[in-house]
N, C-alpha and C positions, 0 to 999 in steps of 0.2 A: 214432499210429504204435505198433504192437505190437512189444514188444521181441523180439529173436530172437538166437540165438547160432550160430556155426558152430564147427567144430573148430579153426580157427586163431585164434579170439578176436576176429575181425573182426565186432563185433556192434553192434546198434542197441540202446541201453539207454535206459530211461526217464529216467535221471539219470546225470550224469557228474561225477566230482570230478577236476578237471584237474591236470596235472603240476605246476603251480605253486601248488597248494593245500595247506595244512596244516590238519588239523581235530583237535581234541582232544575226546573224549567219545563217547558211544554213538550210532551211526548206525543209525536205524530206518528201514527201506525196505519198501515193499509190493510193488514190482515189480522189474524188472531194474535193475542199476546197474553202471557201469564206474568203477573207481577207478584213477587214474593218479598221484596224489599221496601225501601222507603222512597216515596216520590213526593217532593214538594213542588207542585205545579199540576197543570191540566193534562188530561189525556184526550187527544182528538183522533178518533178512528174514522176512516173513510167508510161510507156505507157499502156493504158487501153482501154476498149471497147468504153466507152463514158465519159471519165473523163474531168473535167474542173477546171481550176484555175480561180476563179472569183474575180476581183479586184474591191471592192465597191467604191462608190463616195467619201467616206471619207478617203480612204487609200492612203498611200504613200509608195512605194517600191523603195529602192535604192539598185539595184542589178539586175542580169539577171534571167529570167524565162525560164526554160526548161519544156515543158508540151505538152500534146496532144492538148487540146483546151484551149483558153484564152479569157476571156471576160473582158474588162477594162472599168471602169467608173471613176476611180481615176487617180492618177499620178504615173508614172513609170520613173525612172532615171535609165536606163539600157537597155538591148537587150531582146527581146522575140524570143525564138526559139520554134516554134509550129509545130508538125508533123501534125496537123489538121487545125482547124479553128481559126481565130482570130476575135474577135468582138470589135470595139472601139465604146463606146456609147458617146452620147452627153455629153461634159464636160470632156472627157478623155484626157490626156495629156501623150505622150510617147516621152521621150528624149533619143532616141536610135533606133537601127535598129530592124526591125521586119521580121523574117524569118517564112514563112507560106505556108500552102497548099492552103488556101482560106482566104480571108479577107473581112470584112464588115465594112465600116466607116460611122457612122451616121454623119449628119451635127452637127457641134459644136465641134467635136473631132479634136485634132491636133497631128501630128507626126512631130518630128524634128529628122529625120534620114531617112534611106532608107527602102523601102518595097522590100523584096526579096522573089520571089517565090521558093518554094522547088524544087529541081531537083528530079525527081521521081526515078532516078537511084542511088542516094546516100543514105546512112544510115539514119534512122529516126533521127529527131532533139532532141528527148527526151533522157535522160540518164537513164540507169537501176539503180534502187535502190538497194544498196547492202543488202544482206540477213542479218537479225539480229538474225538468229537462232544460238544459241551457244551450241545446243544439239549435243554432239560429239558421240552419240550412233547409228548413221545412218549407 
């Protein structure tokens, strides 16, 4: 199933961190993910064709997000570094800076930080995910 995203955040993601889940540490993802729980740590998503990090309305992220596209409906205490789009839904709260290519802010969303447009001459904002291939027969 291919991950997709809609403007209302009703999306199909490759992975879901549910509302009853609490995770500490860096979360490395290669495709789209939806987070509805608590994450104390950073999210690092490999740059992809149309990948999204979707932060649901019940979620709280304490850490930075490095991704292609980010949709926020919950709370983030940290910075967002997006090489593509950032969408802030009604009720979203971001306490940190947002670096983006394009941004949409719905009424009722709040940002306590700076909105910084990407310089198209600099490197992408996302971080590459290190390969986990341990096969030494290459």
